[in-house]
KEPA-599677 format. One record per residue: y negated, z negated, x negated of N, C-alpha, C in turn. Coordinates in steps of 0.05 Angstrom, whole numbers, padded with zeros to 5 digits, always signed. Layout:
# KEPA-599677
YZXYZXYZX;...
END
This chain:
# KEPA-599677
-02383-02187-02662-02377-02208-02643-02363-02197-02618;-02345-02212-02608-02331-02204-02584-02348-02209-02559;-02345-02192-02539-02356-02197-02513-02333-02203-02494;-02333-02227-02483-02310-02235-02466-02317-02230-02436;-02297-02223-02421-02300-02216-02393-02291-02239-02374;-02310-02250-02360-02302-02271-02340-02287-02258-02317;-02292-02232-02312-02277-02219-02290-02247-02218-02297;-02240-02211-02321-02212-02211-02329-02200-02239-02329;-02216-02258-02337-02206-02286-02335-02200-02294-02306;-02218-02286-02288-02214-02292-02260-02189-02278-02249;-02184-02254-02258-02160-02240-02249-02135-02255-02257;-02134-02265-02281-02111-02280-02291-02108-02306-02274;-02130-02319-02269-02130-02344-02254-02119-02339-02225;-02130-02318-02212-02121-02311-02185-02092-02302-02185;-02084-02288-02206-02056-02278-02207-02036-02301-02209;-02045-02323-02222-02027-02346-02224-02020-02358-02196;-02041-02359-02179-02036-02369-02152-02018-02349-02137;-02023-02324-02140-02007-02303-02127-01978-02305-02136;-01974-02311-02162-01947-02313-02172-01931-02335-02157;-01944-02358-02152-01931-02379-02138-01927-02372-02108;-01947-02361-02096-01945-02354-02067-01924-02332-02062;-01919-02316-02082-01899-02294-02080-01871-02304-02086;-01869-02330-02093-01843-02342-02099-01829-02327-02123;-01846-02319-02141-01836-02306-02166-01833-02326-02189;-01842-02350-02184-01838-02372-02203-01841-02398-02189;-01837-02420-02203-01842-02447-02192-01858-02463-02212;-01872-02483-02202-01887-02502-02219-01905-02487-02238;-01904-02493-02264-01921-02481-02284-01907-02459-02300;-01883-02451-02291-01868-02432-02307-01880-02404-02304;-01871-02386-02322-01881-02359-02322-01908-02357-02336;-01917-02332-02340-01943-02328-02353-01953-02300-02346;-01979-02296-02350-01992-02271-02341-02013-02264-02363;-02015-02238-02368-02035-02229-02386-02046-02202-02379;-02070-02197-02388-02083-02170-02386-02093-02163-02414;-02089-02137-02421-02098-02128-02447-02123-02110-02443;-02144-02118-02456-02169-02101-02457-02166-02084-02482;-02156-02060-02478-02151-02042-02501-02176-02035-02517;-02198-02031-02503-02222-02022-02516-02233-02044-02534;-02231-02069-02525-02241-02092-02541-02220-02103-02560;-02194-02095-02556-02173-02105-02573-02167-02134-02567;-02168-02142-02542-02164-02170-02534-02143-02173-02513;-02129-02196-02513-02109-02203-02493-02118-02228-02479;-02121-02227-02453-02127-02250-02436-02101-02261-02425;-02095-02286-02429-02069-02297-02422-02072-02325-02410;-02053-02331-02392-02053-02357-02379-02047-02379-02399;-02057-02403-02395-02052-02426-02414-02024-02437-02410;-02015-02452-02430-01989-02464-02429-01987-02488-02412;-01967-02488-02393-01960-02512-02378-01981-02523-02360;-01998-02507-02348-02019-02517-02330-02014-02507-02302;-02022-02523-02282-02019-02517-02254-02036-02492-02248;-02024-02471-02238-02038-02447-02232-02060-02451-02211;-02054-02469-02192-02073-02473-02170-02098-02488-02178;-02098-02501-02201-02121-02516-02210-02135-02503-02234;-02126-02480-02242-02139-02467-02265-02168-02459-02259;-02184-02461-02279-02212-02450-02278-02214-02427-02297;-02236-02413-02295-02241-02390-02313-02239-02399-02343;-02249-02423-02348-02250-02433-02375-02222-02440-02387;-02202-02442-02369-02175-02448-02379-02161-02423-02390;-02171-02400-02384-02157-02375-02393-02163-02371-02423;-02142-02364-02437-02144-02361-02466-02147-02332-02473;-02163-02326-02493-02166-02298-02503-02157-02297-02532;-02140-02277-02538-02129-02274-02564-02134-02245-02574;-02135-02242-02601-02137-02215-02611-02110-02203-02615;-02108-02179-02624-02083-02165-02627-02067-02174-02652;-02079-02193-02667-02065-02205-02690-02055-02233-02683;-02056-02240-02657-02045-02265-02647-02063-02289-02653;-02088-02285-02657-02107-02306-02662-02122-02313-02636;-02126-02339-02630-02142-02347-02607-02172-02343-02615;-02186-02327-02599-02214-02322-02605-02233-02334-02584;-02221-02343-02561-02238-02356-02541-02220-02374-02524;-02230-02397-02517-02215-02415-02499-02210-02442-02512;-02207-02462-02495-02203-02490-02504-02174-02499-02501;-02158-02481-02488-02130-02488-02483-02111-02475-02502;-02086-02485-02503-02065-02472-02518-02055-02449-02501;-02050-02425-02512-02040-02403-02497-02011-02407-02489;-02002-02391-02469-01974-02391-02462-01957-02390-02487;-01934-02404-02486-01916-02404-02509-01905-02376-02514;-01906-02358-02493-01896-02331-02496-01917-02311-02505;-01939-02321-02517-01961-02303-02524-01952-02281-02543;-01933-02288-02561-01924-02267-02580-01908-02245-02566;-01893-02253-02545-01879-02233-02529-01899-02213-02517;-01920-02223-02506-01940-02206-02494-01953-02188-02515;-01960-02199-02538-01973-02183-02558-01954-02161-02568;-01929-02168-02573-01909-02148-02583-01905-02126-02563;-01905-02133-02537-01901-02114-02516-01924-02094-02515;-01949-02105-02517-01972-02087-02517-01972-02069-02542;-01964-02078-02564-01963-02062-02588-01942-02040-02585;-01920-02046-02572-01898-02027-02570-01903-02006-02548;-01918-02014-02527-01923-01997-02504-01953-01993-02499;-01966-01975-02513-01995-01973-02510-02005-01964-02483;-01987-01955-02465-01995-01947-02438-01997-01970-02419;-01988-01993-02426-01989-02016-02408-02013-02034-02414;-02023-02046-02393-02047-02064-02396-02044-02091-02382;-02020-02096-02370-02015-02121-02357-01986-02128-02359;-01980-02154-02362-01953-02164-02364-01950-02190-02347;-01929-02191-02332-01922-02216-02317-01894-02224-02324;-01892-02249-02334-01865-02261-02339-01859-02279-02315;-01837-02273-02301-01830-02287-02277-01804-02302-02280;-01800-02320-02260-01775-02336-02259-01764-02334-02230;-01758-02310-02220-01749-02307-02192-01719-02313-02190;-01710-02319-02166-01683-02328-02162-01662-02305-02167;-01664-02283-02152-01643-02263-02154-01643-02249-02180;-01666-02242-02191-01666-02229-02217-01654-02248-02238;-01660-02274-02236-01649-02293-02255-01619-02297-02252;-01609-02293-02228-01580-02294-02225-01567-02274-02243;-01577-02249-02243-01565-02229-02260-01571-02233-02290;-01595-02244-02296-01600-02250-02324-01581-02272-02335;-01574-02290-02317-01556-02312-02325-01528-02302-02329;-01521-02280-02315-01495-02268-02319-01496-02248-02343;-01520-02244-02354-01522-02225-02376-01521-02196-02367;-01528-02192-02342-01527-02165-02331-01555-02154-02325;-01557-02128-02324-01582-02115-02316-01581-02105-02288;-01602-02091-02280-01603-02079-02253-01605-02049-02256;-01586-02034-02244-01586-02005-02246-01609-01992-02230;-01622-01972-02241-01644-01959-02228-01635-01941-02205;-01609-01933-02205-01599-01915-02185-01589-01928-02160;-01595-01954-02157-01586-01969-02133-01604-01964-02109;-01630-01957-02113-01649-01955-02091-01672-01938-02100;-01683-01922-02081-01705-01904-02089-01730-01919-02097;-01735-01943-02086-01758-01959-02094-01755-01969-02123;-01730-01974-02131-01724-01981-02159-01731-01958-02177;-01723-01934-02169-01729-01910-02185-01759-01906-02187;-01774-01911-02166-01803-01907-02166-01817-01927-02183;-01810-01953-02179-01826-01974-02192-01816-01983-02219;-01790-01981-02223-01778-01992-02248-01775-01972-02270;-01774-01946-02263-01774-01926-02284-01748-01920-02296;-01733-01940-02303-01707-01937-02316-01691-01962-02311;-01665-01962-02320-01649-01985-02316-01662-02010-02328;-01659-02032-02314-01670-02058-02324-01649-02072-02341;-01653-02073-02366-01634-02083-02385-01638-02113-02390;-01616-02128-02393-01618-02156-02399-01618-02160-02430;-01639-02173-02440-01641-02178-02468-01621-02199-02478;-01614-02198-02503-01598-02219-02515-01612-02246-02514;-01597-02267-02511-01610-02293-02509-01624-02301-02535;-01648-02311-02532-01663-02322-02555-01679-02346-02543;-01685-02365-02560-01700-02388-02550-01728-02381-02540;-01737-02393-02518-01763-02387-02507-01785-02392-02528;-01806-02376-02527-01829-02379-02543-01825-02373-02573;-01804-02358-02579-01799-02351-02607-01804-02321-02612;-01809-02314-02638-01811-02286-02645-01786-02270-02638;-01763-02284-02641-01737-02270-02635-01736-02262-02605;-01747-02279-02587-01747-02271-02559-01766-02248-02555;-01788-02248-02568-01807-02225-02565-01794-02199-02574;-01780-02200-02597-01767-02176-02607-01745-02167-02588;-01730-02186-02577-01708-02179-02559-01718-02167-02533;-01741-02177-02523-01753-02166-02499-01763-02137-02503;-01776-02133-02525-01786-02106-02531-01763-02086-02534;-01742-02095-02546-01718-02077-02549-01706-02071-02522;-01704-02092-02505-01691-02088-02479-01707-02070-02460;-01733-02073-02460-01749-02057-02442-01751-02028-02450;-01749-02023-02476-01749-01995-02485-01775-01981-02480;-01774-01955-02477-01798-01939-02475-01804-01929-02446;-01784-01931-02428-01787-01920-02401-01787-01941-02379;-01773-01962-02383-01771-01982-02361-01796-01998-02358;-01801-02008-02334-01824-02025-02328-01816-02055-02327;-01791-02061-02333-01782-02089-02332-01757-02093-02349;-01753-02117-02357-01728-02125-02370-01722-02154-02361;-01697-02162-02365-01689-02189-02359-01685-02204-02385;-01691-02230-02385-01687-02247-02408-01663-02265-02401;-01642-02263-02417-01617-02276-02410-01620-02306-02407;-01609-02316-02385-01611-02345-02378-01640-02355-02376;-01658-02337-02368-01686-02345-02369-01702-02333-02345;-01707-02307-02344-01724-02296-02324-01728-02266-02328;-01752-02256-02321-01757-02228-02323-01785-02223-02335;-01788-02199-02346-01814-02190-02356-01820-02164-02342;-01844-02162-02330-01852-02138-02315-01879-02128-02326;-01882-02102-02329-01906-02091-02341-01917-02069-02323;-01943-02063-02328-01955-02041-02313-01982-02032-02325;-01992-02011-02315-02018-02000-02325-02041-02019-02318;-02037-02036-02297-02056-02057-02290-02041-02079-02276;-02055-02100-02269-02042-02124-02257-02029-02118-02230;-02042-02103-02212-02029-02097-02186-02003-02082-02190;-02002-02064-02210-01978-02049-02215-01956-02067-02226;-01963-02085-02244-01943-02103-02255-01932-02122-02233;-01949-02130-02214-01940-02146-02191-01921-02130-02174;-01927-02105-02169-01909-02088-02154-01882-02086-02167;-01882-02082-02193-01857-02081-02208-01841-02107-02204;-01855-02129-02207-01841-02155-02204-01830-02159-02176;-01845-02150-02156-01836-02153-02128-01812-02134-02122;-01813-02110-02131-01791-02091-02127-01766-02100-02142;-01770-02109-02167-01747-02119-02182-01733-02141-02168;-01747-02160-02157-01734-02182-02143-01721-02173-02117;-01734-02154-02102-01723-02143-02078-01697-02129-02084;-01697-02112-02104-01673-02096-02111-01651-02115-02121;-01659-02135-02136-01639-02155-02146-01625-02169-02123;-01641-02175-02102-01628-02188-02078-01609-02169-02064;-01618-02144-02062-01600-02124-02049-01574-02121-02065;-01576-02120-02091-01553-02117-02109-01535-02142-02107;-01548-02165-02106-01533-02190-02103-01517-02191-02077;-01530-02183-02055-01517-02183-02029-01494-02163-02028;-01498-02140-02040-01476-02120-02041-01452-02132-02056;-01458-02145-02079-01436-02156-02095-01423-02179-02080;-01439-02195-02065-01428-02218-02051-01408-02209-02029;-01412-02186-02017-01394-02176-01997-01369-02163-02009;-01369-02160-02035-01347-02146-02048-01349-02116-02046;-01372-02107-02037-01376-02078-02034-01388-02065-02059;-01393-02040-02057-01406-02024-02078-01428-02008-02065;-01447-01999-02081-01469-01983-02070-01464-01954-02077;-01476-01936-02061-01475-01907-02066-01499-01900-02084;-01494-01893-02109-01516-01889-02128-01532-01863-02122;-01558-01865-02128-01574-01841-02127-01566-01822-02150;-01568-01797-02145-01561-01778-02166-01585-01777-02186;-01579-01768-02210-01600-01765-02231-01622-01746-02221;-01614-01725-02206-01634-01706-02196-01652-01719-02175;-01640-01736-02158-01657-01749-02138-01676-01770-02150;-01666-01783-02171-01683-01801-02186-01707-01786-02198;-01701-01763-02210-01722-01747-02223-01742-01738-02202;-01732-01728-02179-01750-01719-02158-01767-01742-02147;-01754-01765-02143-01769-01788-02133-01791-01796-02152;-01786-01796-02177-01806-01805-02197-01828-01784-02201;-01820-01758-02200-01839-01737-02208-01852-01723-02185;-01840-01722-02162-01850-01707-02139-01858-01724-02116;-01841-01742-02107-01846-01758-02083-01871-01775-02087;-01874-01788-02110-01897-01805-02115-01924-01790-02115;-01923-01764-02121-01947-01748-02120-01958-01745-02092;-01940-01747-02073-01948-01743-02045-01953-01769-02030;-01949-01792-02044-01952-01818-02031-01980-01828-02033;-01990-01839-02011-02017-01851-02012-02039-01831-02005;-02064-01838-02010-02087-01822-02003-02099-01809-02028;-02114-01788-02023-02127-01775-02046-02150-01792-02056;
END
Protein backbone atom coordinates (compact mmCIF):
# COMPACT_ATOMS: atom_id res chain seq x y z
CA UNK A 1 0.00 0.00 0.00
CA UNK A 2 1.12 3.54 -0.76
CA UNK A 3 1.77 6.08 1.97
CA UNK A 4 0.74 9.53 0.71
CA UNK A 5 2.32 12.75 1.94
CA UNK A 6 0.07 15.67 2.87
CA UNK A 7 3.22 17.79 3.13
CA UNK A 8 3.99 17.28 -0.57
CA UNK A 9 0.35 17.98 -1.43
CA UNK A 10 0.55 21.24 0.50
CA UNK A 11 3.73 22.21 -1.31
CA UNK A 12 1.95 21.79 -4.65
CA UNK A 13 -1.03 23.80 -3.43
CA UNK A 14 1.16 26.63 -2.12
CA UNK A 15 3.27 26.60 -5.28
CA UNK A 16 0.16 27.21 -7.37
CA UNK A 17 -0.48 30.47 -5.53
CA UNK A 18 3.19 31.40 -5.90
CA UNK A 19 2.98 30.72 -9.64
CA UNK A 20 0.22 33.32 -9.98
CA UNK A 21 1.84 35.88 -7.67
CA UNK A 22 5.10 35.57 -9.61
CA UNK A 23 3.25 36.37 -12.86
CA UNK A 24 4.54 33.16 -14.40
CA UNK A 25 1.05 32.20 -15.52
CA UNK A 26 -2.54 33.45 -15.57
CA UNK A 27 -5.86 31.98 -14.48
CA UNK A 28 -5.70 28.18 -14.21
CA UNK A 29 -2.95 27.68 -16.80
CA UNK A 30 0.32 25.91 -16.08
CA UNK A 31 0.94 22.96 -13.80
CA UNK A 32 3.25 21.84 -11.02
CA UNK A 33 4.51 18.49 -9.81
CA UNK A 34 6.83 16.89 -7.28
CA UNK A 35 8.29 13.41 -7.69
CA UNK A 36 8.74 11.25 -4.60
CA UNK A 37 11.44 8.97 -5.99
CA UNK A 38 11.55 6.65 -2.99
CA UNK A 39 7.81 5.96 -3.15
CA UNK A 40 7.64 6.05 -6.96
CA UNK A 41 4.89 8.69 -6.89
CA UNK A 42 4.17 11.97 -8.67
CA UNK A 43 2.16 14.67 -6.91
CA UNK A 44 0.59 16.99 -9.48
CA UNK A 45 -1.82 19.90 -9.65
CA UNK A 46 -5.38 19.16 -10.87
CA UNK A 47 -6.68 20.17 -14.27
CA UNK A 48 -8.32 23.57 -14.71
CA UNK A 49 -8.80 24.56 -11.09
CA UNK A 50 -8.21 27.94 -9.44
CA UNK A 51 -4.86 27.77 -7.66
CA UNK A 52 -6.03 30.12 -4.92
CA UNK A 53 -8.91 27.86 -3.91
CA UNK A 54 -7.13 24.49 -4.02
CA UNK A 55 -7.20 22.28 -0.95
CA UNK A 56 -4.87 19.45 -0.05
CA UNK A 57 -7.51 16.98 -1.24
CA UNK A 58 -7.47 18.51 -4.74
CA UNK A 59 -3.88 17.41 -5.40
CA UNK A 60 -3.63 14.27 -7.50
CA UNK A 61 -1.10 11.49 -6.92
CA UNK A 62 0.01 9.22 -9.77
CA UNK A 63 2.40 6.30 -10.04
CA UNK A 64 5.26 6.14 -12.52
CA UNK A 65 3.05 4.16 -14.92
CA UNK A 66 0.68 7.13 -15.25
CA UNK A 67 -2.08 5.71 -13.05
CA UNK A 68 -3.99 7.86 -10.55
CA UNK A 69 -3.51 6.27 -7.14
CA UNK A 70 -4.93 9.01 -4.91
CA UNK A 71 -7.22 11.99 -5.37
CA UNK A 72 -10.74 12.85 -6.49
CA UNK A 73 -9.74 15.26 -9.28
CA UNK A 74 -8.54 14.82 -12.83
CA UNK A 75 -4.79 15.46 -13.04
CA UNK A 76 -3.29 18.21 -15.18
CA UNK A 77 -3.64 17.42 -18.87
CA UNK A 78 0.17 17.57 -19.05
CA UNK A 79 0.64 14.71 -16.58
CA UNK A 80 2.34 12.57 -19.21
CA UNK A 81 4.86 15.34 -19.92
CA UNK A 82 5.77 15.37 -16.23
CA UNK A 83 6.08 11.58 -16.05
CA UNK A 84 8.22 11.36 -19.19
CA UNK A 85 10.48 14.13 -17.91
CA UNK A 86 11.00 12.34 -14.59
CA UNK A 87 11.80 9.10 -16.37
CA UNK A 88 14.31 10.81 -18.66
CA UNK A 89 16.00 12.91 -15.95
CA UNK A 90 16.36 10.90 -12.72
CA UNK A 91 18.16 13.78 -10.98
CA UNK A 92 15.11 16.07 -11.03
CA UNK A 93 12.29 15.97 -8.47
CA UNK A 94 10.14 18.97 -9.39
CA UNK A 95 8.66 20.42 -12.59
CA UNK A 96 6.84 23.68 -13.25
CA UNK A 97 5.09 24.36 -16.55
CA UNK A 98 4.69 28.13 -16.92
CA UNK A 99 3.02 30.59 -19.30
CA UNK A 100 5.17 33.72 -18.85
CA UNK A 101 5.11 36.65 -21.27
CA UNK A 102 8.69 37.07 -22.46
CA UNK A 103 9.59 33.39 -22.60
CA UNK A 104 6.43 32.75 -24.57
CA UNK A 105 7.32 35.54 -27.02
CA UNK A 106 10.36 33.50 -28.03
CA UNK A 107 8.48 30.20 -28.01
CA UNK A 108 5.93 31.75 -30.35
CA UNK A 109 8.75 32.72 -32.70
CA UNK A 110 10.08 29.17 -32.45
CA UNK A 111 13.32 30.41 -30.89
CA UNK A 112 15.22 29.39 -27.80
CA UNK A 113 17.24 31.36 -25.26
CA UNK A 114 21.07 31.17 -25.41
CA UNK A 115 22.80 30.32 -22.15
CA UNK A 116 25.76 32.61 -22.97
CA UNK A 117 23.65 35.77 -22.74
CA UNK A 118 23.99 36.25 -18.95
CA UNK A 119 25.88 34.65 -16.09
CA UNK A 120 22.67 33.94 -14.16
CA UNK A 121 21.44 32.02 -17.21
CA UNK A 122 24.62 29.97 -17.13
CA UNK A 123 24.17 29.29 -13.42
CA UNK A 124 20.47 28.45 -13.35
CA UNK A 125 19.66 27.13 -16.81
CA UNK A 126 22.65 24.85 -17.36
CA UNK A 127 22.55 24.87 -21.14
CA UNK A 128 20.81 26.59 -24.04
CA UNK A 129 17.04 26.64 -23.69
CA UNK A 130 15.72 24.93 -26.81
CA UNK A 131 12.26 25.45 -28.28
CA UNK A 132 10.42 22.16 -28.85
CA UNK A 133 8.55 21.43 -32.06
CA UNK A 134 4.87 22.29 -31.87
CA UNK A 135 2.57 19.54 -30.64
CA UNK A 136 -0.97 19.73 -29.31
CA UNK A 137 -1.25 20.37 -25.55
CA UNK A 138 -1.82 17.35 -23.33
CA UNK A 139 -0.62 14.80 -25.90
CA UNK A 140 2.11 12.15 -25.76
CA UNK A 141 3.70 13.91 -28.75
CA UNK A 142 4.13 17.08 -26.68
CA UNK A 143 5.67 15.08 -23.84
CA UNK A 144 8.17 13.49 -26.24
CA UNK A 145 8.99 16.83 -27.86
CA UNK A 146 9.64 18.46 -24.47
CA UNK A 147 11.93 15.66 -23.31
CA UNK A 148 13.88 15.89 -26.56
CA UNK A 149 14.17 19.69 -26.31
CA UNK A 150 15.36 19.83 -22.70
CA UNK A 151 18.02 17.20 -23.29
CA UNK A 152 20.30 16.03 -20.50
CA UNK A 153 21.88 19.30 -19.29
CA UNK A 154 19.37 22.12 -19.54
CA UNK A 155 16.99 23.00 -16.73
CA UNK A 156 14.33 24.40 -19.07
CA UNK A 157 12.82 24.20 -22.52
CA UNK A 158 10.24 26.19 -24.42
CA UNK A 159 7.07 24.72 -25.93
CA UNK A 160 6.41 26.36 -29.28
CA UNK A 161 3.38 28.68 -29.26
CA UNK A 162 2.67 27.59 -25.71
CA UNK A 163 4.99 28.28 -22.76
CA UNK A 164 7.94 26.87 -20.83
CA UNK A 165 8.91 23.83 -18.77
CA UNK A 166 11.34 24.29 -15.87
CA UNK A 167 12.87 21.54 -13.75
CA UNK A 168 14.96 21.24 -10.61
CA UNK A 169 16.20 18.99 -7.84
CA UNK A 170 13.35 20.41 -5.72
CA UNK A 171 10.49 22.90 -6.04
CA UNK A 172 12.46 26.02 -4.95
CA UNK A 173 15.12 25.21 -7.54
CA UNK A 174 12.52 24.76 -10.28
CA UNK A 175 10.98 28.12 -9.32
CA UNK A 176 14.42 29.75 -9.51
CA UNK A 177 14.88 28.31 -12.99
CA UNK A 178 11.47 29.65 -14.05
CA UNK A 179 12.23 33.10 -12.64
CA UNK A 180 15.69 33.34 -14.21
CA UNK A 181 14.38 32.08 -17.55
CA UNK A 182 11.75 34.81 -17.65
CA UNK A 183 14.23 37.48 -16.52
CA UNK A 184 16.78 36.49 -19.17
CA UNK A 185 14.04 36.26 -21.81
CA UNK A 186 13.05 39.85 -21.03
CA UNK A 187 16.68 40.98 -21.26
CA UNK A 188 17.02 39.21 -24.62
CA UNK A 189 13.75 40.71 -25.83
CA UNK A 190 14.82 44.23 -24.90
CA UNK A 191 18.19 43.79 -26.62
CA UNK A 192 16.44 42.59 -29.77
CA UNK A 193 13.90 45.43 -29.55
CA UNK A 194 16.69 48.03 -29.64
CA UNK A 195 18.23 46.38 -32.67
CA UNK A 196 21.32 45.63 -30.63
CA UNK A 197 23.29 42.48 -29.92
CA UNK A 198 24.67 41.08 -26.70
CA UNK A 199 28.29 40.30 -25.86
CA UNK A 200 28.30 36.53 -25.28
CA UNK A 201 30.01 34.85 -22.36
CA UNK A 202 32.90 32.64 -23.39
CA UNK A 203 32.62 28.88 -23.01
CA UNK A 204 35.37 29.08 -20.38
CA UNK A 205 33.50 31.68 -18.32
CA UNK A 206 30.34 29.60 -18.52
CA UNK A 207 32.27 26.59 -17.27
CA UNK A 208 33.84 28.56 -14.43
CA UNK A 209 30.48 30.10 -13.47
CA UNK A 210 28.82 26.70 -13.33
CA UNK A 211 31.64 24.78 -11.65
CA UNK A 212 33.53 27.26 -9.50
CA UNK A 213 31.51 30.41 -8.76
CA UNK A 214 28.47 28.52 -7.48
CA UNK A 215 30.66 26.62 -5.00
CA UNK A 216 31.49 29.90 -3.27
CA UNK A 217 27.94 31.28 -3.30
CA UNK A 218 25.80 31.20 -0.15
CA UNK A 219 26.54 29.86 3.34
CA UNK A 220 28.08 26.62 4.50
